[in-house]
C-alpha positions as CSV (number, residue, x, y, z in Angstrom):
1,M,-10.7,-8.3,16.6
2,P,-9.8,-8.6,12.9
3,G,-11.5,-12.0,10.9
4,T,-9.6,-14.8,8.7
5,S,-9.7,-12.1,5.7
6,D,-7.9,-9.5,7.4
7,F,-5.6,-12.8,8.6
8,L,-5.0,-14.3,4.9
9,S,-4.8,-10.4,3.5
10,A,-1.8,-10.0,5.6
11,L,0.0,-13.1,4.3
12,G,-0.4,-12.3,0.9
13,Y,-3.9,-13.6,0.1
14,T,-6.3,-10.8,-0.8
15,K,-9.6,-10.5,-2.8
16,E,-7.9,-8.5,-5.4
17,N,-5.3,-11.3,-6.3
18,Q,-8.4,-13.9,-6.3
19,F,-5.9,-15.7,-3.2
20,D,-3.5,-17.0,-6.0
21,G,-1.7,-19.7,-4.7
22,L,-3.6,-20.3,-1.1
23,E,-4.1,-24.5,-1.1
24,I,-6.6,-24.9,1.9
25,R,-6.0,-29.0,2.9
26,I,-9.3,-30.4,5.0
27,L,-8.3,-33.5,6.9
28,G,-10.6,-36.0,8.4
29,E,-10.7,-39.6,10.1
30,R,-11.1,-41.3,6.6
31,K,-8.5,-40.8,3.8
32,E,-11.2,-40.2,1.4
33,D,-12.3,-37.0,3.3
34,N,-8.4,-35.5,3.0
35,R,-8.6,-33.1,0.1
36,S,-7.3,-29.9,-0.9
37,L,-8.8,-26.7,-2.1
38,W,-7.4,-24.2,-4.9
39,P,-9.0,-20.8,-5.9
40,P,-10.5,-19.6,-7.8
41,D,-13.3,-20.7,-6.2
42,G,-15.3,-17.6,-5.0
43,G,-17.6,-18.2,-2.2
44,K,-17.7,-22.2,-3.0
45,M,-14.6,-22.1,-0.9
46,G,-16.0,-20.4,2.1
47,Q,-18.6,-23.2,2.0
48,Q,-16.5,-26.1,1.5
49,I,-14.6,-24.9,4.4
50,K,-17.9,-24.6,6.4
51,K,-19.5,-27.8,5.7
52,A,-16.3,-29.8,6.0
53,N,-15.4,-28.2,9.8
54,E,-19.4,-28.8,11.0
55,A,-18.8,-32.6,9.8
56,G,-16.1,-32.8,12.0
57,Q,-12.6,-32.4,9.8
58,D,-9.9,-29.8,10.5
59,V,-9.2,-27.0,8.0
60,Y,-5.4,-25.8,7.4
61,F,-3.7,-23.6,5.1
62,G,-0.6,-23.2,3.3
63,V,1.3,-20.4,4.6
64,C,3.4,-20.5,1.6
65,R,2.2,-19.2,-1.5
66,R,1.8,-22.4,-3.8
67,W,2.3,-23.0,-7.8
68,G,0.7,-24.9,-9.9
69,N,-2.0,-26.3,-8.1
70,V,0.9,-28.8,-5.6
71,G,1.4,-28.5,-2.2
72,D,4.8,-30.1,-1.7
73,A,8.4,-28.1,-1.6
74,A,8.8,-28.3,-4.9
75,H,5.9,-26.0,-6.0
76,L,6.6,-23.2,-3.1
77,L,6.7,-19.7,-4.6
78,E,7.4,-17.5,-2.0
79,A,7.0,-16.6,2.3
80,M,5.3,-13.7,3.5
81,C,6.1,-14.7,7.1
82,L,8.4,-17.4,9.4
83,W,6.2,-19.0,12.0
84,Q,6.3,-21.0,15.1
85,D,4.3,-23.7,16.4
86,L,4.0,-24.3,20.2
87,D,1.7,-27.1,21.9
88,G,0.9,-25.9,25.8
89,K,1.2,-29.3,26.8
90,N,5.2,-28.9,26.2
91,W,4.4,-26.1,29.0
92,D,2.1,-27.6,31.6
93,K,1.2,-31.1,30.4
94,E,-1.7,-31.1,33.4
95,D,-3.0,-27.9,32.0
96,P,-1.9,-27.2,28.6
97,I,-4.4,-23.7,28.9
98,R,-1.9,-22.7,31.3
99,G,0.7,-23.7,29.3
100,K,-0.8,-21.3,26.8
101,Q,-0.1,-18.4,28.9
102,L,2.7,-19.6,30.2
103,I,3.6,-19.4,26.3
104,L,2.9,-15.8,26.2
105,D,4.7,-14.6,29.1
106,A,7.9,-16.4,28.2
107,L,7.8,-14.4,24.8
108,K,7.7,-11.3,26.2
109,I,10.8,-12.3,28.0
110,R,12.8,-13.8,25.5
111,L,12.1,-11.6,22.8
112,P,12.7,-7.9,22.7
113,E,9.6,-5.7,21.6
114,Y,11.2,-5.4,17.6
115,L,11.1,-9.3,17.3
116,Q,7.4,-9.9,19.0
117,P,5.5,-11.8,16.4
118,S,3.3,-9.4,14.0
119,I,0.1,-12.3,14.5
120,I,-0.4,-14.5,17.5
121,I,-3.2,-17.6,16.8
122,D,-4.6,-19.6,19.6
123,S,-4.5,-22.5,17.8
124,G,-6.7,-24.8,20.3
125,H,-4.6,-26.4,22.0
126,G,-1.6,-24.2,21.6
127,V,-0.2,-21.2,20.1
128,H,0.6,-20.6,16.7
129,L,2.9,-17.4,16.1
130,Y,3.7,-15.7,12.7
131,F,6.3,-12.9,12.1
132,L,5.5,-11.0,8.9
133,L,8.5,-10.1,6.5
134,V,9.4,-6.8,5.2
135,E,9.8,-8.5,1.8
136,P,9.0,-11.7,0.6
137,W,11.4,-14.9,0.8
138,P,11.6,-16.6,-2.6
139,L,11.1,-20.2,-2.6
140,A,10.9,-21.4,-5.9
141,D,14.9,-22.2,-5.6
142,Q,16.6,-25.3,-3.3
143,K,18.9,-23.1,-1.6
144,D,16.3,-20.4,-0.6
145,R,14.5,-23.1,0.8
146,V,17.1,-24.1,2.4
147,R,18.1,-20.9,4.0
148,F,14.6,-20.2,5.0
149,T,14.2,-23.7,6.9
150,A,17.7,-22.8,8.6
151,H,16.1,-19.4,10.0
152,L,12.6,-21.5,10.8
153,R,14.6,-24.2,12.8
154,G,17.0,-21.9,14.5
155,L,14.3,-20.0,15.7
156,A,12.5,-23.4,17.0
157,H,15.7,-24.2,19.0
158,Y,15.6,-21.0,20.8
159,L,12.0,-20.7,21.7
160,G,11.3,-24.6,22.3
161,S,8.8,-25.1,19.2
162,D,7.9,-27.9,16.9
163,M,10.6,-28.9,15.2
164,G,8.0,-30.8,13.1
165,S,6.5,-26.9,11.9
166,T,9.2,-26.0,10.6
167,D,9.0,-27.3,6.9
168,P,8.7,-24.6,4.4
169,A,5.3,-26.9,2.8
170,R,4.0,-26.4,6.8
171,I,0.5,-26.5,6.5
172,M,-1.1,-24.9,10.1
173,R,-4.5,-24.6,10.9
174,L,-6.9,-21.7,9.7
175,P,-8.0,-18.8,12.0
176,G,-12.1,-18.5,12.4
177,T,-12.8,-22.4,12.4
178,M,-12.8,-25.3,15.1
179,N,-10.3,-27.4,16.3
180,V,-11.8,-31.1,16.3
181,K,-8.9,-32.9,17.3
182,E,-10.8,-34.4,20.3
183,P,-14.3,-34.4,18.6
184,T,-15.8,-34.5,21.7
185,K,-14.1,-31.7,22.6
186,P,-14.3,-28.9,19.6
187,V,-12.1,-25.6,20.5
188,P,-12.3,-22.5,18.3
189,C,-9.0,-21.6,16.6
190,T,-8.5,-17.6,17.4
191,I,-6.6,-14.8,16.6
192,L,-5.2,-12.8,20.1
193,S,-2.9,-10.1,18.1
194,F,-3.0,-8.8,14.9
195,Q,-0.3,-6.5,14.1
196,P,0.1,-6.4,10.1
197,D,2.0,-3.2,10.2
198,H,4.5,-4.8,12.5
199,R,7.5,-6.8,10.0
200,I,11.0,-7.4,10.3
201,N,14.1,-8.6,8.8
202,P,15.2,-12.4,8.5
203,S,18.5,-10.7,10.2
204,D,17.2,-9.5,12.5
205,L,16.5,-12.5,14.6
206,D,20.8,-13.1,14.4
207,A,20.6,-11.0,17.9
208,V,18.6,-14.2,19.4
209,C,19.5,-17.4,17.4
210,T,21.6,-19.0,14.7
211,P,19.9,-20.6,11.8
212,D,19.9,-24.4,12.0
213,Y,22.0,-24.9,8.3
214,D,22.9,-28.6,9.4
215,G,19.5,-29.7,10.1
216,A,17.8,-27.9,7.5
217,E,20.2,-29.8,4.8
218,S,20.3,-32.7,6.5
219,G,17.7,-34.0,4.2
220,K,19.9,-33.2,1.1
221,K,23.1,-35.0,2.6
222,S,20.9,-37.4,2.9
223,S,20.7,-38.3,-1.0
224,A,24.2,-37.8,-2.0
225,T,25.9,-41.2,-3.0
226,E,27.2,-43.1,0.0
227,I,30.6,-44.5,-0.6
228,P,31.8,-47.3,1.5
229,E,35.2,-46.7,2.7
230,K,36.7,-49.6,1.1
231,V,35.7,-50.1,-2.7
232,T,36.9,-53.0,-4.1
233,D,37.7,-54.4,-7.9
234,G,34.4,-55.1,-9.4
235,E,32.5,-52.6,-7.9
236,R,34.5,-49.2,-8.4
237,N,33.2,-48.3,-11.8
238,T,29.7,-48.7,-10.7
239,I,30.2,-46.5,-7.3
240,L,32.5,-43.6,-9.4
241,T,29.8,-43.8,-12.1
242,S,27.0,-43.1,-9.5
243,L,28.9,-40.4,-7.8
244,A,29.5,-39.0,-11.6
245,G,26.2,-39.1,-12.1
246,T,25.0,-37.6,-8.8
247,N,27.0,-34.5,-9.3
248,R,26.4,-34.0,-12.9
249,R,22.4,-34.1,-11.7
250,R,23.2,-31.4,-9.5
251,G,24.6,-29.3,-12.6
252,I,28.7,-29.7,-12.2
253,G,30.8,-29.8,-14.8
254,S,33.2,-32.5,-16.4
255,D,36.7,-30.7,-14.8
256,I,34.9,-30.6,-11.0
257,I,33.3,-34.0,-11.4
258,Y,37.0,-35.5,-12.6
259,T,38.7,-34.0,-9.5
260,L,36.3,-35.8,-7.2
261,L,36.5,-39.1,-8.7
262,V,40.4,-38.7,-8.7
263,A,40.1,-37.6,-5.0
264,V,37.8,-40.6,-4.1
265,N,39.9,-43.3,-6.4
266,E,42.8,-42.3,-4.3
267,A,41.5,-42.5,-0.5
268,R,38.8,-45.6,-1.4
269,C,39.5,-47.8,-4.3
270,N,41.4,-51.0,-3.6
271,P,43.1,-51.0,-6.3
272,P,42.4,-46.9,-7.5
273,L,41.0,-47.2,-11.2
274,P,43.5,-46.2,-13.8
275,D,43.8,-42.5,-14.8
276,N,42.0,-43.0,-18.3
277,E,39.1,-45.0,-17.0
278,L,38.5,-41.9,-14.9
279,R,38.4,-39.5,-17.8
280,I,35.9,-41.7,-19.7
281,I,33.7,-41.6,-16.5
282,A,33.9,-37.8,-16.2
283,S,33.5,-36.9,-20.0
284,G,31.1,-39.6,-20.8
285,I,28.6,-38.4,-17.9
286,T,28.0,-35.2,-19.3
287,R,26.5,-36.2,-22.5
288,Y,23.7,-36.0,-19.9
289,Q,22.0,-32.7,-19.2
290,P,21.5,-31.7,-15.5
291,S,18.3,-33.0,-14.3
292,D,15.6,-29.9,-13.7
293,P,13.5,-30.3,-10.7
294,L,10.7,-28.0,-12.0
295,S,10.8,-30.4,-15.3
296,G,7.3,-32.3,-16.0
297,K,6.8,-35.7,-16.8
298,D,7.1,-35.0,-20.1
299,G,10.6,-33.0,-19.9
300,T,9.2,-29.6,-20.8
301,K,9.6,-27.3,-17.8
302,Q,7.3,-25.9,-15.8
303,A,8.9,-22.7,-14.6
304,P,7.2,-21.2,-11.6
305,P,5.5,-17.7,-12.1
306,L,7.2,-14.4,-11.0
307,P,6.1,-13.3,-7.5
308,A,2.5,-11.5,-7.1
309,H,4.5,-8.3,-5.3
310,T,7.3,-8.2,-8.0
311,M,4.7,-7.8,-11.0
312,K,3.8,-4.7,-9.7
313,R,6.9,-3.2,-9.1
314,E,8.0,-0.1,-11.3
315,I,11.2,-1.0,-11.9
316,V,12.0,-5.1,-10.7
317,L,15.3,-5.9,-9.4
318,H,16.5,-8.1,-11.9
319,S,19.9,-7.9,-13.2
320,D,18.8,-8.0,-17.0
321,Q,16.9,-4.9,-16.4
322,L,19.2,-3.1,-14.5
323,E,22.2,-3.6,-16.9
324,R,19.7,-2.2,-19.9
325,L,19.1,0.8,-17.3
326,L,22.4,1.3,-16.6
327,I,24.1,1.5,-20.5
328,A,20.7,3.4,-21.5
329,S,21.2,6.1,-18.3
330,M,25.1,6.5,-19.8
331,I,24.0,7.3,-23.3
332,A,21.3,9.4,-22.4
333,N,24.1,11.6,-20.0
334,G,26.2,11.6,-23.7
335,C,28.8,9.2,-22.0
336,A,30.9,12.4,-20.2
337,N,31.1,9.8,-17.0
338,M,32.0,7.0,-18.9
339,G,35.7,6.9,-17.4
340,Q,34.7,6.6,-13.7
341,V,31.9,3.7,-14.4
342,A,33.8,1.6,-16.4
343,R,36.4,1.7,-13.9
344,L,33.6,0.0,-11.2
345,L,32.6,-2.3,-14.3
346,Q,34.1,-4.6,-17.1
347,P,32.1,-6.4,-19.9
348,D,32.4,-10.1,-17.7
349,D,30.4,-8.2,-15.4
350,F,27.4,-8.5,-17.2
351,H,24.8,-11.4,-16.9
352,N,23.5,-10.1,-20.5
353,S,25.6,-10.7,-23.3
354,A,24.2,-8.1,-25.5
355,C,24.6,-5.5,-22.9
356,G,28.5,-6.9,-22.2
357,Q,29.5,-6.7,-25.9
358,V,27.5,-2.9,-25.6
359,W,29.7,-2.3,-22.2
360,A,32.8,-3.4,-24.3
361,C,32.2,-1.0,-27.1
362,M,31.5,1.9,-25.1
363,I,34.7,1.4,-23.5
364,A,36.7,0.9,-26.8
365,N,35.4,3.6,-28.5
366,T,35.1,6.2,-25.8
367,N,38.1,9.0,-26.7
368,G,39.7,11.5,-24.5
369,S,37.1,13.8,-23.7
370,G,34.6,10.9,-22.3
371,L,32.1,11.1,-25.2
372,L,31.4,7.9,-26.8
373,D,30.9,7.3,-30.8
374,L,27.5,6.6,-31.1
375,P,27.6,5.8,-34.9
376,L,29.3,2.7,-33.8
377,L,27.2,1.9,-31.0
378,Q,23.4,2.2,-33.0
379,A,25.4,-0.6,-35.5
380,L,26.4,-2.7,-32.8
381,L,22.5,-2.6,-31.0
382,I,21.3,-3.3,-34.6
383,G,23.6,-6.4,-34.2
384,T,23.2,-7.7,-31.1
385,G,19.1,-7.9,-32.1
386,D,18.0,-7.2,-28.1
387,N,15.3,-4.7,-28.6
388,K,14.4,-4.4,-24.9
389,L,17.9,-2.4,-24.8
390,A,17.0,-0.3,-27.5
391,E,13.4,0.6,-25.8
392,A,14.9,1.1,-22.5
393,I,17.7,3.7,-24.1
394,A,14.7,5.2,-26.0
395,E,13.0,5.9,-23.1
396,W,15.8,6.7,-20.9
397,C,16.9,9.7,-23.7
398,K,13.2,11.3,-22.9
399,E,14.7,12.1,-19.7
400,P,15.6,15.7,-18.6
401,S,19.1,14.6,-17.2
402,V,20.4,11.6,-15.6
403,D,23.0,12.5,-12.6
404,L,26.6,10.3,-11.9
405,A,25.0,9.3,-8.2
406,R,22.2,7.7,-9.5
407,M,24.2,6.0,-12.5
408,M,26.9,4.5,-10.5
409,R,24.2,3.0,-8.0
410,Y,23.4,1.0,-10.8
411,A,26.3,0.3,-11.7
412,E,27.1,-0.8,-7.7
413,V,23.9,-3.0,-8.2
414,T,24.7,-4.5,-11.7
415,L,28.6,-5.5,-9.9
416,D,26.8,-6.3,-7.0
417,F,24.5,-9.0,-8.9
418,S,28.4,-10.4,-10.7
419,N,29.5,-11.0,-7.3
420,R,26.8,-12.7,-6.3
421,R,26.3,-15.2,-9.0
422,R,30.1,-16.1,-8.6
423,L,30.1,-16.2,-5.4
424,E,27.0,-18.9,-5.1
425,S,28.3,-20.9,-8.0
426,A,31.5,-21.0,-5.7
427,A,29.7,-22.3,-2.6
428,A,27.9,-24.9,-4.5
429,D,31.0,-26.0,-5.9
430,V,32.4,-26.2,-1.9
431,R,29.3,-27.6,-0.3
432,D,29.2,-30.8,-3.3
433,A,33.0,-31.1,-2.5
434,S,32.5,-31.3,1.0
435,Y,29.7,-34.2,0.2
436,N,32.3,-36.4,-1.8
437,L,35.8,-35.2,-0.9
438,P,37.9,-36.2,2.1
439,S,38.2,-33.3,4.3
440,E,41.8,-32.4,4.0
441,K,41.1,-32.1,0.1
442,A,37.8,-31.0,0.6
443,A,39.4,-27.9,2.8
444,E,42.0,-27.2,-0.1
445,F,39.4,-27.4,-2.5
446,A,37.3,-24.5,-0.6
447,M,40.2,-22.7,-0.5
448,D,40.9,-22.6,-4.4
449,V,37.7,-22.1,-5.3
450,L,37.2,-19.0,-3.1
451,A,40.3,-17.3,-3.9
452,E,39.1,-17.7,-8.0
453,A,35.6,-16.1,-6.7
454,A,37.5,-13.1,-4.8
455,Q,39.9,-12.1,-8.0
456,R,37.8,-8.8,-9.0
457,R,38.5,-9.0,-12.9
458,S,37.0,-6.1,-13.1
459,R,40.4,-4.7,-11.3
460,V,43.1,-5.6,-14.1
461,E,46.4,-3.7,-14.0
462,T,47.6,-1.9,-16.8
463,G,51.2,-0.2,-17.4
464,D,49.7,2.5,-19.8
465,L,50.7,5.8,-18.6
466,A,47.8,7.5,-20.2
467,V,45.0,5.6,-18.4
468,I,47.2,5.6,-14.6
469,T,47.7,9.4,-15.9
470,E,44.3,10.0,-16.2
471,R,42.9,7.8,-13.1
472,I,45.4,10.1,-11.2
473,N,43.4,13.4,-12.4
474,L,40.8,11.8,-11.1
475,P,39.1,13.8,-7.6
476,L,40.0,11.2,-4.5
477,A,37.1,9.5,-2.9
478,P,36.3,10.9,0.2
479,G,36.4,8.4,2.9
480,I,34.3,7.8,5.6
481,S,34.2,9.8,8.6
482,T,36.1,7.6,11.6
483,G,34.0,9.8,14.5
484,F,37.2,11.1,15.3
485,P,37.9,14.7,13.9
486,F,41.2,14.2,14.4
487,L,41.9,11.2,12.6
488,D,39.6,12.2,9.4
489,A,41.9,15.2,9.5
490,S,45.2,13.0,9.3
491,F,44.4,10.5,7.0
492,G,41.0,11.2,5.8
493,G,38.7,8.6,7.8
494,S,38.2,5.0,6.2
495,R,39.4,5.0,2.8
496,K,38.5,1.9,0.4
497,G,41.5,-0.6,-0.3
498,D,43.4,1.1,2.6
499,F,45.1,-1.4,5.4
500,I,45.1,0.3,8.9
501,V,46.6,-1.9,11.6
502,V,45.5,-0.9,15.1
503,G,48.4,-2.0,17.8
504,G,48.2,-1.6,21.7
505,Y,48.8,-3.9,24.5
506,R,45.8,-5.6,26.4
507,G,43.5,-3.2,27.9
508,T,44.1,-0.2,26.2
509,G,40.8,0.6,24.7
510,K,41.0,-1.3,21.1
511,S,37.8,-3.1,20.9
512,Y,35.7,0.0,22.4
513,F,37.8,2.1,19.3
514,F,36.5,-0.6,17.2
515,C,32.7,-0.2,18.6
516,N,33.4,4.0,18.0
517,I,33.9,3.3,14.5
518,A,31.7,0.9,13.5
519,L,29.2,2.9,15.1
520,A,29.9,6.3,13.1
521,A,30.2,4.4,10.1
522,A,26.4,2.6,10.1
523,K,24.8,5.8,11.4
524,Q,26.3,7.2,8.0
525,K,24.3,4.6,6.6
526,K,27.9,2.7,5.0
527,R,28.3,-1.0,5.4
528,V,30.0,-2.1,8.2
529,L,31.5,-6.1,8.8
530,Y,32.5,-6.4,12.5
531,L,34.5,-9.6,12.6
532,S,35.9,-10.5,16.5
533,L,38.2,-13.2,16.9
534,E,38.4,-12.6,20.3
535,D,35.1,-11.1,22.1
536,S,31.5,-13.2,21.4
537,A,29.0,-11.2,19.3
538,N,26.5,-10.7,22.5
539,K,29.4,-8.9,24.3
540,L,30.4,-6.4,21.0
541,A,26.6,-6.0,20.9
542,L,25.9,-4.8,24.8
543,R,29.0,-2.4,24.4
544,M,27.4,-0.8,21.5
545,M,24.4,-0.8,23.0
546,G,25.7,0.7,26.7
547,N,27.6,3.7,24.1
548,I,24.3,4.2,22.1
549,A,22.5,4.3,25.6
550,N,25.4,6.2,27.5
551,T,24.7,3.1,30.6
552,D,27.1,0.6,32.1
553,W,26.8,-2.1,29.5
554,R,27.4,-4.8,32.4
555,K,24.3,-3.4,34.1
556,L,22.1,-3.5,30.8
557,E,23.0,-7.4,30.2
558,S,21.7,-8.4,33.7
559,A,18.5,-5.6,33.3
560,N,16.6,-9.0,31.6
561,S,13.0,-8.6,33.6
562,F,10.3,-5.7,33.9
563,Q,11.3,-5.2,37.3
564,S,14.7,-3.9,36.7
565,G,15.1,-0.2,36.8
566,L,17.0,-0.2,33.3
567,W,14.9,-2.5,31.2
568,I,13.3,0.5,29.2
569,T,17.2,1.7,29.1
570,K,17.8,-1.7,27.4
571,Q,14.9,-2.0,24.9
572,D,15.4,1.6,23.9
573,A,19.4,0.9,23.2
574,I,18.2,-2.5,21.3
575,A,15.7,-0.3,19.2
576,E,18.2,2.2,18.4
577,L,20.8,-0.5,17.5
578,M,18.5,-2.2,15.0
579,K,17.8,0.8,13.2
580,L,21.7,0.3,12.3
581,Q,21.0,-3.6,11.5
582,P,20.8,-2.7,7.6
583,Y,24.4,-1.6,7.7
584,L,26.5,-3.3,10.6
585,R,27.2,-6.7,11.1
586,V,29.1,-8.6,13.9
587,F,30.6,-12.1,13.5
588,E,32.0,-13.8,16.3
589,R,35.4,-16.3,15.8
590,Q,35.5,-16.0,11.7
591,R,39.0,-18.0,12.8
592,S,40.3,-18.3,8.6
593,L,41.5,-16.3,5.7
594,A,38.2,-18.0,3.7
595,A,35.8,-17.1,6.4
596,I,36.8,-13.2,6.2
597,R,36.8,-13.4,2.5
598,L,33.4,-15.5,2.4
599,A,32.0,-13.0,4.6
600,I,33.4,-9.6,2.5
601,L,31.4,-11.3,-0.4
602,A,28.6,-12.4,1.0
603,N,27.8,-9.1,3.1
604,C,30.1,-6.4,0.5
605,P,30.7,-4.3,3.6
606,D,32.2,-0.8,2.9
607,I,34.2,-1.5,6.2
608,V,35.9,-4.2,7.7
609,L,36.9,-4.5,11.5
610,L,38.8,-7.5,12.3
611,D,39.7,-7.7,16.4
612,Y,42.7,-9.6,15.7
613,V,45.5,-10.4,13.7
614,Q,47.1,-13.0,16.1
615,H,43.9,-15.3,16.3
616,L,44.2,-16.1,12.7
617,P,45.8,-19.4,12.1
618,G,48.5,-20.2,9.7
619,D,52.3,-21.3,9.9
620,K,53.2,-22.3,13.5
621,D,56.1,-19.6,13.9
622,M,54.3,-16.0,15.0
623,Y,56.1,-14.1,13.2
624,K,55.4,-15.7,9.7
625,R,51.8,-16.3,10.4
626,V,51.2,-13.3,11.4
627,A,53.2,-11.4,8.6
628,N,51.1,-13.8,5.6
629,N,48.2,-13.1,7.5
630,S,48.7,-9.6,7.6
631,L,49.7,-9.4,3.7
632,A,46.6,-11.5,2.6
633,L,44.6,-8.8,4.9
634,Q,46.1,-5.9,2.8
635,D,45.7,-7.8,-0.5
636,M,42.0,-8.5,0.1
637,A,41.3,-5.0,1.2
638,A,42.7,-3.8,-2.2
639,M,40.8,-6.0,-4.5
640,E,37.6,-6.0,-2.7
641,G,37.7,-2.2,-2.7
642,V,37.0,-2.0,1.2
643,C,38.8,-0.5,4.1
644,M,40.5,-3.3,6.4
645,W,41.1,-1.9,9.9
646,A,42.9,-5.0,12.0
647,A,43.4,-5.1,15.9
648,S,47.0,-6.1,16.6
649,Q,48.2,-7.2,20.5
650,I,51.9,-6.0,21.1
651,S,53.8,-6.2,24.6
652,I,53.9,-3.4,27.0
653,E,57.8,-2.8,26.3
654,Q,56.8,-2.4,22.6
655,A,54.1,0.1,23.0
656,M,56.8,2.2,25.3
657,R,59.3,2.2,22.7
658,G,56.7,2.6,20.0
659,R,55.2,6.1,22.4
660,K,59.2,7.0,21.3
661,G,59.0,5.9,17.9
662,L,61.4,3.0,18.0
663,V,59.0,0.0,16.8
664,K,59.0,-0.6,13.3
665,E,57.0,-3.8,13.9
666,Y,53.5,-4.9,15.5
667,K,54.3,-8.3,17.7
668,G,55.5,-10.6,14.3
669,A,53.0,-8.3,12.3
670,G,56.2,-7.5,9.8
671,E,57.4,-4.3,8.7
672,L,54.7,-1.4,9.0
673,A,55.8,-0.2,5.6
674,A,55.2,-3.4,4.3
675,D,51.8,-4.0,5.5
676,A,49.7,-0.8,6.6
677,T,49.1,2.4,5.4
678,V,47.9,3.5,8.4
679,A,49.3,2.5,12.0
680,L,48.2,3.6,15.0
681,F,49.4,3.0,18.6
682,T,46.8,2.6,21.6
683,F,48.1,4.1,24.8
684,R,46.8,3.8,28.3
685,D,48.5,4.6,31.7
686,F,47.4,2.0,33.9
687,E,48.3,3.9,37.1
688,K,48.6,7.8,36.5
689,S,46.1,8.2,33.7
690,P,43.2,5.0,34.1
691,N,40.9,7.1,31.8
692,V,42.7,8.2,29.1
693,I,43.9,6.8,25.9
694,N,46.1,8.0,23.6
695,L,45.6,7.5,19.5
696,W,49.5,7.9,18.3
697,I,49.6,7.8,14.2
698,E,53.1,5.7,13.6
699,K,52.7,5.6,10.4
700,N,50.7,7.5,7.4
701,H,50.8,6.9,3.8
702,N,47.7,9.7,3.5
703,G,49.3,12.1,5.7
704,A,51.5,13.7,8.8
705,D,52.8,10.8,10.9
706,H,54.4,10.7,14.4
707,I,51.3,13.2,16.2
708,G,48.9,11.9,18.6
709,R,46.2,13.0,20.6
710,D,44.2,12.4,23.8
711,Y,40.8,11.1,24.8
712,S,39.1,10.3,27.9
713,I,37.4,7.0,28.0
714,D,34.4,5.7,29.9
715,L,34.9,2.0,30.6
716,T,31.4,1.4,31.3
717,T,30.0,2.6,28.7
718,G,33.0,2.5,26.3
719,R,32.5,5.8,24.8
720,L,35.5,8.1,23.8
721,A,35.7,11.9,24.3
722,E,38.6,14.2,22.9
723,L,40.3,16.1,25.5
724,T,41.9,18.7,23.1
725,T,40.0,20.1,20.1
726,D,43.1,22.0,18.7
727,T,44.8,20.6,15.6
728,P,48.7,22.0,15.5
729,P,50.7,21.7,13.2
730,E,52.8,18.7,12.0
731,S,55.9,19.9,13.3
732,E,54.5,21.3,17.0
733,C,52.4,17.5,16.7
734,V,56.1,16.1,16.9
735,E,57.8,18.3,19.2
736,S,54.6,17.6,21.8
737,H,55.3,13.8,21.6
738,G,58.5,13.1,21.2
739,D,61.1,11.4,23.3
740,E,60.8,14.5,26.1
741,I,57.4,13.3,27.3
742,P,57.3,10.8,30.3
743,W,55.5,7.5,30.6
């Protein structure tokens, strides 16, 4: 069985890095016995640990790497794992040893194989679980610590762990030492299971639990300024100035502070302060710099060092460096593909101002052949004074060739950084508004901020015919295969910016159809966002598992023990589904346009599947509500460069008329010509052919319409199979599926 050094090495504390950032904390009965040990101490630390333990003192270690030889949350650097602390007494009060065995048995049932702990420790009176992460989790920023705590708390709720152990600055017992909590009965702290190569992504836990953000942020919320329900004359200035100061410390600017003051003044102050006094408070408070939690007593900034794992990488995934690499690779390639890359990225998407200036120069001085005026660029490089940019260009110019795919990847990642910066800023503003504004005004403020964050300034329209014709001459980007050759041939699959509406009455297989599309895209390593406004995420995951295993998903749902004949099949299906986890996200009940937009901005998908439009809120009138939401989704697809699939409920009467080409709208969704790029109907004759679905293309901007194809559907697995493989000409398709076909 591995020892203490192997355990610490798995958590990133090795002899090679001199156990950098490791805190050993010794706790005894007397206060003067309590102390922390910090490397590098060589063999002295081991001797002190042994001596303290033999003297009846407990030995703990900081799970997360620290910096500055301080063990509080503000001095955490990164985490290599998630952890849980379960007490044997909570499982069997009379026999804690049996309680520990019950914990181990429960883990096998409650967690699938791919989510089992990497390391299990017998702490003496309980069990410690460590889930090693694929990538270190940075903790230097407060937002990252809140996210990390939320995941710890969510897992603790699910497993019934000690909630006190979910503090990111938590210390845990060091394996290889004695637990002397009861001095007369010391027990060893030992390693029960050790699989350092078994690692997870934090998002893998979404299959079993939900992060507890409310609990994680409770401490932060309590620190916000508390505003009385009624603020009277004599205390208005004091309370509003305190509110302004609180938000200024968070880095909020004067405009947003003024907006908050106006809302609170109207809702709470009696009588309200004059507007000019509010402006004086807002402008006056911004004379102070935002507080910095990493500042020392003397005001100097103590920035945490870079984590060791990033220092060792050949290319650090940092926005500034990526921007330099992108520009350097373009110049090394002679800027022959400048037109294609520039349509994806604009100067204001760059974090580094020098890179933004150079990029603007490259766009402005690229001639019709796509080549760059290099003398102008060289003069600009000298003017920016960015030596690192010049060095990057020099290095890239040594490369024999740089392919377009590599440059486009740099551009996409750079744009992702830009989008995330914009999204993080918007999220911070929304969070602060939720603390300080009345709920209605906070919701209105959130919608405005998210709408502004969603605007891609790189997609500025132009009326210049030269630009338009040049864009037309570009090769059409291939769509993502739907997994249905007939649909791919008809409208090119899932293309960026397309809005595809699928109409069908209940039970015609829209959700099964969407599951097939989601799995097909994820297998192509395309990012898919499935937003279900009707079915739960668990149900959708089970349907996908049934599709993968070609087994009745309802039987898989009940296969929860080793005794079940489908237990192994279920675990295999979970393992296969988790291979798609980096590309597939499933959310339930995102019932607002703001939530959908936030999910798109956060996950950057290629395809969005929305099931279904009628559940979105809005106007009381069904027609107006669905029409407005459909147009908003169409606009969202175009702005965010995603293919938006939206299911829509229709009546059986509409479906029968639609089969004959007589229906022009989906149950209040507005004219199809105004809403969708492609409009499909799903038909199913429950009496004559219950296991056959017909996909009918009613409208198609990308190809032929009024054509259809029959598919067999297995209602237990959700799999669809094409009944005919030939693709007749368009005229034959219209004739074969015209009015003469009996329902």
